[in-house]
C-alpha angles and dihedrals in degrees: 000000000000090000089053091238098132110119127220120250118259126245118273138306102055116194140164091295089064092049092049091052091045097056091041088058092052093051095043095047095047085054089054101261125141122258119265112204118229088230093068093044115103108263111246118226094238094053097080131005092210138004120273121249113246112254118249120171091200091067089061097046095047097041116116091209117080102264134180129182128203132182127228087269089069094247127129111248099171141016134169130222097259093053091046093047089048092056098036099253139106116245093242090053092054096050111095096019124118116265089237088070085080096043122092111249095244090058102044096091090050092049092048093052094045094048093050091049091052092049090050102038106015091234117136140165099193109043110099096009133098107245129180109228140158116246122203117245118216090250091059095259127123126253111198107221141162113239129212116179127190129182120232132182131231123219092261094052101259120138124242122195111215114196126193114200116205113188105250098258095052132082117269125232111282117249105240116249115231105255115165113330126005088242091061089049090051092050089051089055093057096042097256122134117252116255112278123252108245115254089242096046124095111285138148095198130096119270127214091234094057133057115258119239120229090257089055094052092049089049093049091050093048093048092047090057090047094051091055099043094048094052122104095223141005097262092053093045091051092051092048091051089048091052090052096048091047092053097045108026119011144012094239133028122193126183121195118187134184114240126221089268092054091253119133120241126188093228100177137013117181131181124195091229111028094183109127092358132101107207090168089066090074095052125096140070116341129210111275121269100255129183088256095059108107103158125117095264092050092049092050093047084057091054107271124130165327084249122197111214116194094179141006118299108271119252094252088065092052103068092111129073091242093046094047090050092051091049090050089050092051088054094043091054091051086230118180092182139003146180119219116193134172125248107225131176132161089006093301134111111226105162150339138252121216118192113186133184122202123248107274096035124102103284125235112262139186088270089066094055099081090052092048088049089054091046095051090050090055092040091049093050091051095047092047091050091047091052093049089050092051091050092052092046093050091054090048091048093052088048093053093046092052090053095057102105132223110245117240123243112240123178111243095019134089116205130189133168137183133194128188126176118227114283092213107034139041118331093240134050146155103274116119144161131198140179130181143149116257120218092263092057104254120127120243119214121194136179125171146162126207117206111258140037104240144084090282090057091049092050093048091048090053092054093047091048094050094045092048092054091048094051094045095049094043095060127012096226132154114281094250090057090048092054092045090055090045089054089050091051090047091058092055091062122104089240107023114212128229107220146149121229144171119207118188136176116209108208123198148070132244126304089026166179102219128199128191121212112188145159127199127213099201095308128136111271121262117255123230118200119185122213088255091059100257112146136194135165115236094224098160117102093045117155144157119306120254121274098037111080122348092190093061110112118248132205136220121216129204127212135167118231113214121220114278091009120132126231113202123198112185145162126241095259090074093062117010119094131176118265091011124111113245092233091061090048092050090048089054091054090050092053091049093046093049091051089053098042095114098039122107110273093250092052089046091057095043096048089053090051091047096043099040108014100061112116092357111168091214139056116269129214125172134177119191126186127184123189114218 
């Protein structure tokens, strides 16, 4: 140490190759040899499955997705406004705090252990995956989120963990597919454009310096529509479209959109080669379009165009805040020529597209205007459809959130529930849970799943949930009879639903004993886990799913619940996986539940969501109850 021969730790993940190097250095330096830094050693294949993304704090601050970054010392080093607002902080207040500040108390020990294991071994179950987790709000409450963590590397070789937080009922960031090099996939994950193919390199695509053939134009139009329609959300679709246009037609692509309050927002700026450039620095709110605005952007936002610009707007057209901003953008892009065109759909202007080529490249000409006009028509249609879809999805999301019940407080019982929308499909679905106290004092437990993952499924779920409550409260009948009457009511609907459901009545008073009476309509069986870790599925009382034959007889099962045992009701998204037998999936759930038998009930639920719910292609709902 006095000789300053200690070496810095390598970037994660660490593996056997690092350990071998470390011990070799001890032996060699004790024998009088000089130090050999890890960073000059050949990188072994098993050290890292892909290259780390270079760390750039600007990407966190300018991201529209709630994003937080932490170092390998478990301290927050960057946070953006959306993340801070989601969790009740300001960005400056978060920086410097321990990451555990944002982790619920019952999960902190697990986080610390998992983080230490990752630092020492490189093994992780959460990096690169979409995982449903609770985050801690500043006021002490819990915010359900989906967490997606990536590792990035600083210039001096240290590792940064960048986490995106999607509110639980929204789609998580898409895990990038590996296309070309790992570096391109990493750039895609952070919103950067992939590196451009050199003009003299092999390529079948059009180039900005050569005229495009008719086939190239048709191909570009078709691919533009595909980029927008395949994206999970509008921001991602715009960036994909920008990457395509900068690779095939221009050096820069800028998209300005009107917001719902008639303000203008620079939604997307993409450059064909982002090395050394910061396109996202130009994004954000713009000055308002006033009557004095006479520059090219203002004219296009009023419906003019496409406009061909062969030089920067003259100073006399820049006496307004919006016009000055656009003139500064033109200079900042190093543009020698540009085309500005309006985005129009349903007879309404809602934005503008600017395509720019750098000085020295073949300038845009009048011959390019028809192609750009076709492009903005395709782009406008895609943006309009995406906005309509987002509006519909937002309505459905609010509906689903409003239907999640508040669990009752029952003396002698602990209750906990979790819900997570699918990370890969629509943001709403037909999974639901419910619990309430019937007039006789028993506690009702409900779990159900309506077929489908769309707004129709959410509406059908709300109808079934409401009808089941009404039927259960109206008459205190055995669970089998309640499900039979629910099926009859379901058949009276204009569009009857096909659904599975478990309805149970928990009978007893503190301090016990407690008895569960339940009936199942085609649903997966409840799981009972004792405090000693013994597990068994309560598979009696099974019957036909709802929506098939309301006259089919149903059965009610009876089971005793020992003190401190845990009864788990869940939907299939927690266990079922494609190409895996259901028996294996249920065995996996039993093993996890047995390991968590003595954990607090909130920890029990969260650990199941973390261990089994990551990257689930289906919605997940679970309801757990534990008698004292």
